[in-house]
Steps between C-alpha positions, in 0.01 A plus 500: 500500500618791709862590560642512852520843662817696433571528871520123547742474207722772647498340846575158356785636291643695794522188716704318239765772470774535760417773744742789466346714774660504844312331782252710690675411825875445497617163628695655783188677628296176493785310667539751783124521551479119518792491741328757721171309492682176584691663788192661653305176466785316673475746787125441509563124515723549802243718675193288413283420800271251328514235232279708272735798521795272429332351193412845362856622561639192325277565198625858481854368540442274199378795294814695587719204412320460168560866418874464559539174313302631202761763415826355628590314177454815294717691746777239476497515119516880515782506756711235321442538124766257375443126545852451640435734793178316592 
C-alpha cells in the first residue's frame, strides 16, 4: 500500500482551514468592474441593430450583474459590522 503524495495532503488540509489571506481582487474592484460591464452592455442593448446583437449584449449584461451580486453581500457585512446596523 502506498501513501498519498504529500502535496495532496497539504492541499486537502489547506482547504479545510479558514483562509487568512486577503482576496486577490478586492470586492470593491470586482463590484465596480461588474457595474461598468453592466452599464456598457446596457448601452450596447440600446444600440443593437439586430436580434443577435441584442442577445449577446444581454448575455454580457448578465455577466456584469453576476459580478456585482457576487460581492455585494460581503461589502454590506464589511460596511455594517454590527448586526443592529444591518
